[in-house]
Structure formats: C-alpha cells, structure tokens
C-alpha positions as CSV (number, residue, x, y, z in Angstrom):
1,M,-8.3,-15.4,20.1
2,T,-7.6,-13.8,23.5
3,S,-3.9,-13.7,22.8
4,R,-4.5,-11.6,19.7
5,L,-6.6,-9.0,21.5
6,P,-3.7,-7.2,23.2
7,A,-1.9,-7.0,19.8
8,L,-5.0,-5.6,18.1
9,A,-5.5,-3.1,20.9
10,R,-2.1,-1.7,20.3
11,L,-3.2,-0.7,16.8
12,V,-6.2,1.4,18.0
13,P,-4.4,4.7,18.9
14,G,-2.5,4.9,15.6
15,L,-5.5,3.8,13.5
16,A,-7.6,6.4,15.3
17,I,-5.1,9.1,14.3
18,C,-5.1,7.9,10.7
19,L,-8.9,7.9,10.6
20,A,-9.1,11.3,12.0
21,L,-6.6,12.7,9.5
22,T,-8.5,10.9,6.7
23,A,-11.8,12.5,7.8
24,L,-10.0,15.9,7.9
25,A,-8.6,15.3,4.4
26,F,-12.1,14.6,3.0
27,L,-13.4,17.7,4.8
28,V,-10.7,19.7,3.1
29,A,-11.7,18.3,-0.2
30,G,-15.3,19.2,0.4
31,V,-14.3,22.8,1.2
32,Q,-12.3,23.0,-2.0
33,R,-15.3,21.7,-4.0
34,A,-17.6,24.2,-2.3
35,A,-15.2,27.1,-2.9
36,S,-14.0,26.4,-6.5
37,G,-16.3,23.7,-7.9
38,Q,-13.5,21.2,-8.0
39,V,-11.0,19.4,-5.8
40,L,-7.6,20.8,-6.5
41,V,-5.7,18.7,-4.0
42,E,-7.0,15.2,-3.6
43,P,-7.8,13.8,-0.2
44,L,-5.1,11.2,-0.7
45,V,-2.4,13.9,-0.9
46,V,-3.9,16.0,1.9
47,A,-3.9,12.9,4.2
48,L,-0.3,12.3,3.4
49,L,0.7,15.9,4.2
50,L,-1.4,15.9,7.4
51,G,0.4,12.7,8.4
52,V,3.8,14.3,7.9
53,I,2.8,17.3,10.0
54,A,1.3,15.1,12.8
55,G,4.2,12.7,12.8
56,N,6.7,15.5,13.3
57,L,4.7,17.4,15.9
58,V,3.1,14.7,18.1
59,P,5.7,13.6,20.7
60,A,3.9,10.4,22.0
61,R,4.9,8.2,19.1
62,T,5.4,4.9,21.0
63,A,1.7,4.2,21.5
64,I,0.8,5.5,18.1
65,A,3.4,3.9,15.9
66,P,2.0,0.3,15.7
67,G,-1.4,1.6,14.3
68,T,0.1,4.1,11.9
69,A,2.6,1.5,10.6
70,F,-0.3,-1.0,10.1
71,A,-2.2,1.7,8.2
72,A,0.8,2.6,6.0
73,R,1.5,-1.0,5.1
74,G,-1.3,-3.4,6.0
75,L,-4.2,-1.3,4.7
76,L,-2.2,-0.3,1.7
77,E,-1.5,-3.9,0.8
78,A,-5.2,-4.7,1.2
79,A,-6.1,-1.8,-1.0
80,I,-3.7,-3.0,-3.7
81,V,-5.4,-6.4,-3.7
82,V,-8.9,-4.8,-4.1
83,L,-7.4,-2.6,-6.8
84,G,-7.1,-5.8,-8.9
85,L,-10.9,-5.8,-9.3
86,T,-10.8,-2.3,-10.9
87,L,-8.0,-3.1,-13.4
88,D,-9.0,-2.9,-17.1
89,A,-6.2,-5.0,-18.6
90,G,-7.1,-4.1,-22.1
91,Q,-6.6,-0.4,-21.4
92,V,-3.6,-0.7,-19.1
93,L,-1.7,-3.2,-21.3
94,A,-2.4,-1.4,-24.5
95,A,1.3,-0.7,-25.0
96,G,2.0,-4.5,-25.1
97,A,5.5,-5.9,-24.9
98,G,6.9,-2.4,-25.2
99,L,5.9,-1.6,-21.6
100,L,7.6,-4.7,-20.2
101,A,10.7,-3.9,-22.2
102,L,10.7,-0.4,-20.9
103,I,10.6,-1.6,-17.3
104,G,13.4,-4.1,-17.7
105,I,15.7,-1.7,-19.6
106,A,15.0,1.2,-17.3
107,V,15.7,-0.8,-14.1
108,G,18.9,-2.1,-15.5
109,V,20.1,1.3,-16.6
110,A,19.1,2.8,-13.3
111,L,21.0,0.2,-11.3
112,A,24.2,0.8,-13.4
113,A,23.9,4.6,-13.4
114,G,22.9,4.8,-9.8
115,Y,26.0,2.8,-8.8
116,A,28.2,4.9,-11.0
117,I,26.9,8.1,-9.5
118,G,27.4,6.9,-6.0
119,R,31.0,5.9,-6.6
120,A,31.6,9.2,-8.4
121,V,30.6,11.2,-5.4
122,G,32.8,9.0,-3.1
123,L,30.4,6.4,-1.6
124,A,31.8,3.0,-0.7
125,P,30.9,0.3,-3.2
126,R,28.3,-1.4,-0.9
127,L,26.6,1.8,0.0
128,A,26.6,2.9,-3.6
129,F,24.9,-0.3,-4.6
130,L,22.3,0.0,-1.8
131,V,21.4,3.5,-3.0
132,A,21.2,2.3,-6.6
133,A,19.0,-0.7,-5.7
134,G,16.7,1.4,-3.6
135,N,16.1,3.8,-6.4
136,A,15.8,1.2,-9.2
137,I,13.5,-1.3,-7.4
138,C,11.5,-0.4,-4.3
139,G,13.3,1.9,-1.9
140,N,13.7,0.6,1.7
141,S,12.4,-2.9,0.9
142,A,15.1,-3.4,-1.8
143,I,17.8,-2.0,0.5
144,A,16.7,-4.3,3.4
145,A,16.7,-7.3,1.1
146,I,20.0,-6.6,-0.6
147,A,22.0,-5.5,2.5
148,P,22.6,-8.9,4.1
149,V,23.4,-10.5,0.7
150,I,26.2,-8.1,0.0
151,G,27.4,-7.8,3.6
152,A,26.5,-4.2,4.1
153,S,26.9,-2.8,7.6
154,R,24.1,-1.4,9.8
155,Q,25.5,2.1,9.3
156,Q,25.4,1.7,5.6
157,V,21.8,0.5,5.6
158,A,20.8,3.3,7.9
159,T,22.5,5.9,5.7
160,A,21.0,4.4,2.5
161,I,17.4,4.6,3.8
162,A,17.7,7.9,5.6
163,L,16.4,10.1,2.7
164,T,13.9,7.6,1.2
165,A,10.8,8.7,3.1
166,V,11.4,12.4,2.8
167,L,12.4,12.4,-0.9
168,G,9.6,10.0,-1.6
169,V,7.1,12.6,-0.3
170,A,8.8,15.3,-2.3
171,M,8.4,13.1,-5.4
172,V,4.8,12.6,-4.7
173,L,4.2,16.4,-4.6
174,A,6.5,17.4,-7.4
175,L,6.0,14.6,-10.0
176,P,2.5,15.5,-11.1
177,L,3.9,18.8,-12.3
178,L,5.4,16.9,-15.2
179,V,1.9,16.4,-16.7
180,P,1.4,20.0,-17.9
181,V,5.1,21.0,-18.1
182,I,6.1,18.4,-20.7
183,G,2.7,17.4,-22.0
184,L,2.5,13.8,-20.7
185,D,-0.8,12.0,-21.2
186,H,-2.1,10.2,-18.2
187,Y,-1.0,6.8,-19.4
188,R,2.6,7.9,-19.9
189,Y,2.6,9.8,-16.7
190,G,1.5,6.6,-14.9
191,V,4.6,4.8,-16.4
192,V,6.9,7.6,-15.2
193,A,5.4,7.5,-11.7
194,G,5.5,3.8,-11.5
195,M,9.2,3.7,-12.6
196,S,10.5,6.6,-10.5
197,V,8.8,6.7,-7.2
198,Y,10.2,4.6,-4.4
199,S,7.5,2.6,-2.7
200,V,4.0,1.3,-3.6
201,P,2.2,3.8,-1.2
202,Q,4.2,6.7,-2.7
203,V,3.4,5.5,-6.2
204,V,-0.3,5.5,-5.3
205,A,-0.1,9.0,-3.8
206,A,1.7,10.3,-6.9
207,S,-0.6,8.9,-9.5
208,F,-4.2,8.4,-8.4
209,P,-4.7,12.2,-7.8
210,V,-3.9,12.7,-11.5
211,S,-6.4,10.1,-12.8
212,Q,-7.7,6.6,-12.3
213,L,-5.8,5.5,-15.5
214,A,-2.6,7.0,-14.3
215,G,-3.0,5.3,-10.9
216,Q,-3.7,1.8,-12.5
217,V,-0.7,2.1,-14.9
218,A,1.6,3.3,-12.2
219,T,0.6,0.6,-9.8
220,L,1.1,-2.1,-12.4
221,V,4.5,-0.8,-13.4
222,K,5.6,-0.6,-9.8
223,L,4.4,-4.1,-9.0
224,V,6.5,-5.4,-11.9
225,R,9.5,-3.6,-10.5
226,V,8.9,-5.2,-7.1
227,V,8.9,-8.6,-8.6
228,L,12.3,-7.9,-10.1
229,L,13.7,-7.8,-6.5
230,G,13.9,-11.6,-6.3
231,P,16.2,-11.9,-9.4
232,L,18.3,-8.9,-8.2
233,V,18.9,-10.6,-4.8
234,V,20.1,-13.8,-6.6
235,V,22.4,-11.8,-8.9
236,A,23.8,-9.8,-6.1
237,A,24.5,-13.0,-4.1
238,I,26.4,-14.5,-7.0
239,V,28.4,-11.3,-7.6
240,A,29.2,-11.0,-3.9
241,G,30.5,-14.6,-3.9
242,R,27.9,-15.9,-1.4
243,R,27.1,-19.1,-3.1
244,A,27.7,-21.0,0.1
245,A,24.4,-19.7,1.5
246,P,21.9,-22.4,2.5
247,T,19.8,-23.7,-0.3
248,A,16.6,-22.5,1.4
249,R,17.9,-19.0,1.5
250,R,18.8,-19.1,-2.2
251,D,15.3,-20.5,-3.0
252,R,13.7,-17.7,-0.9
253,A,15.4,-15.1,-3.1
254,W,13.2,-16.3,-6.0
255,T,10.0,-16.8,-4.1
256,G,10.1,-14.9,-0.8
257,Y,10.3,-11.5,-2.3
258,V,7.1,-11.7,-4.3
259,P,4.7,-10.1,-1.8
260,W,1.3,-11.6,-1.1
261,F,-0.5,-8.6,-2.3
262,V,1.1,-8.9,-5.7
263,V,-0.4,-12.4,-6.0
264,G,-3.8,-11.2,-4.7
265,F,-3.8,-8.2,-7.1
266,A,-3.1,-10.5,-10.0
267,L,-5.7,-13.1,-9.1
268,L,-8.5,-10.5,-8.7
269,A,-7.4,-8.8,-11.9
270,V,-7.7,-12.1,-13.8
271,L,-11.2,-12.7,-12.3
272,R,-12.4,-9.2,-13.3
273,N,-11.0,-9.3,-16.8
274,A,-12.5,-12.8,-17.3
275,G,-15.9,-11.3,-16.8
276,L,-16.5,-13.1,-13.5
277,V,-17.0,-10.0,-11.4
278,P,-20.3,-8.1,-11.6
279,G,-20.2,-4.4,-12.4
280,P,-21.6,-3.2,-9.0
281,I,-18.8,-5.0,-7.2
282,V,-16.2,-3.3,-9.5
283,D,-17.7,0.1,-8.7
284,G,-17.7,-0.7,-5.0
285,A,-14.1,-1.8,-5.2
286,R,-13.1,1.6,-6.5
287,D,-14.6,3.3,-3.5
288,V,-13.1,0.8,-1.0
289,T,-9.7,1.2,-2.7
290,G,-9.8,5.0,-2.5
291,L,-10.7,5.0,1.2
292,L,-8.1,2.4,2.2
293,M,-5.4,4.2,0.2
294,T,-6.3,7.6,1.8
295,I,-6.1,6.1,5.3
296,S,-2.8,4.4,4.5
297,M,-1.4,7.7,3.2
298,A,-2.0,9.3,6.6
299,G,0.0,6.4,8.2
300,L,2.7,6.7,5.6
301,G,3.1,10.4,6.3
302,Y,3.2,9.9,10.0
303,G,6.3,7.7,9.5
304,V,8.3,10.5,7.7
305,R,11.0,12.1,9.9
306,L,12.1,15.4,8.4
307,A,15.2,15.3,10.7
308,D,16.5,12.4,8.7
309,V,17.5,14.8,5.9
310,R,20.2,16.3,8.1
311,A,21.6,13.0,9.1
312,A,21.9,11.5,5.7
313,G,24.8,13.6,4.5
314,P,25.4,15.6,1.3
315,R,27.1,12.8,-0.7
316,V,24.2,10.4,-0.2
317,T,21.8,13.2,-1.1
318,V,23.6,13.8,-4.4
319,A,23.7,10.1,-5.2
320,V,20.0,9.7,-4.5
321,L,18.9,12.8,-6.4
322,G,21.2,11.8,-9.3
323,S,19.7,8.3,-9.5
324,L,16.2,9.7,-9.4
325,A,16.9,12.2,-12.2
326,C,18.5,9.4,-14.2
327,I,15.5,7.0,-14.0
328,V,13.1,9.7,-14.9
329,A,15.1,10.8,-17.9
330,V,15.6,7.2,-19.1
331,T,11.9,6.4,-18.7
332,L,10.9,9.5,-20.7
333,G,13.4,8.6,-23.4
334,L,12.2,5.0,-23.6
335,L,8.6,6.1,-23.8
336,V,9.5,7.8,-27.1
337,V,11.9,5.2,-28.5
338,L,9.7,2.2,-27.8
339,G,6.5,4.1,-28.6
340,V,4.8,3.1,-25.4
341,S,1.3,4.7,-25.2
342,T,-2.3,3.8,-25.3
C-alpha cells in the first residue's frame, strides 16, 4: 500500500487542474442557462476547450501531466464502463445487422482509400498505412499497435500521430454542425460520429452534447471499431511477412487489443438490458457518466499541443483530411444504401 502512495500523489496536481476546469465548465453552463434559458455549449465541450487553452499556456507540465493523462484515459475508461448501465439495447440496435455491416464496410473502404490517398500525395507505404489505420480504427492506439508489426520507424510513427489530437478536437467542434446542415437525426448522427472521430474520448465529446441517444450510438459504433484493431494487426502481420513472430505475440493480436473497458461496458449493458439493474441505479449511472466524461475531457484537452500542426507537414495533413472526408462520405452513403435508422 505504501509503495502506491507516491504514485497516487503524482496524480493529484493534474487531477486538481481537471477538477477546477470541470467546475468552471459547469459554471459556464449555468451562466448560459441563466442568460438564455438553455445550455448552448455543453460542459463537456467547454471542459475540452478549457483544457486545450490551459495545456498550451501553463508551462509546468511535468508535474501536471500524470494526473491529466489519468483523467483523459483512466476516468474516461471508467465512464465507458458505467455507460453500459445506461444503454438501451433495443433503441441503439434498432438498425439490426445493417449497422454492423455499415461498420465493417466503412472501415474496409476507409483503410483502402486512406492508403491510396497517402500514396497519391507522396507518403511512404508504411507511413501511408499508419495514417489510414489511424483514421479507420482508433487514432493513436491503432498507429501504436500497427507500427511494430509493419516495421515502421519512430519518425514515421511520430509523423502519423502528430495531427491526431488537434484534428480530433477540430472534429469534435465541427461535426455537430452536420445535424442541421444535412438534416441528420440523432441516431444517424451518432453513427457518423462513431465512425469518423479518432478516439473514444473525442467520440464522447462530439456526440453526447447533441443528445443521449447520439452519444450511446456513437460510443457503441466506436467500440466496435476498436475491437476490429485485433484482426487488423493480424492481417497486417501476415501481409508484412512477419509470421515468424512468437506465438504469444500472434495470440495477443487477437486478445490483447480488446480493452478492458469494452468488456466492462458489455457486461453492464447485458445486466441492464436483462432487467437486473434497478431504475434509480440507471439514473445515477447517467449522472456519474456525465461527470467522469467532463473531467476526462479537461484532461484530454490538456494533452493537445497546437504546435504539432506545424511539425506534421502538409502532405500528412492532406492525407489525414482526405481520409476523414472519405470515411464521413462513405458512412453517409451507407446510411442511405443500407437503410440504417431507428
């Protein structure tokens, strides 16, 4: 126990920053409600923006970083698990097999198109594949998992992830504009957000401010994409000719990339939809999820480095933006073709 205290103490400064930013975000929401009768910008988004501002202005990042990183990842993962208690499977899975087909087809098309775009703008094959995998699956996590399998260099990995955080935040802010512009209902918007935004935290930030349904659908779609990382690693290893890797490593490609919070989310969702969770606990889970997600957004924003945009280079920028545009367009098209809706 005593050996853990120093590690826990290291989290305090960063967590304190995230809690302060969260409190300020809820204060801003209260001011909005008092002034206009409604909250125009949700606390979750405000916390994200405040985190970006703080992370790029506060110089003492060494002491703060462990706590903000824990908030961005650990608290968000805990929130995803609790979110399972709020999932109404009948409503979310109303589209049936069409939704699963959409996810599989869109990921496959995004991988192929992203790679083609990267090669067309002059990226090396490995770098083009890293960019495509990051856009199609789950951003930095996919890049980090794929890189050693295909033998990518550190420079290629650094280049591939340079724009992820910044463009992810841009997607969080811009994507909700699709709702009124092209008349998406909240279910379909959730599918688009879950398919196009990089990471789970960013999916949360882009969808829950629109509605609870949009957030649930987006989270579910995103978690299915995350699960696809395991098969992608195996396929990439085979294509790259790395069949000589140790058996344990090949096995881990199937099992090691299914995050614990995906399992926890699924288990609690099963319990809730089996009628084993009382209504008051479900209501409380919604409040807990919202609070944890807002705190995690502050931590996520704090990790964004605006200077990374300048270091990434124009060709990578074009490849990333092209891949993003492709996956959004493909998803919108498949929503119509497959008739995916509530």
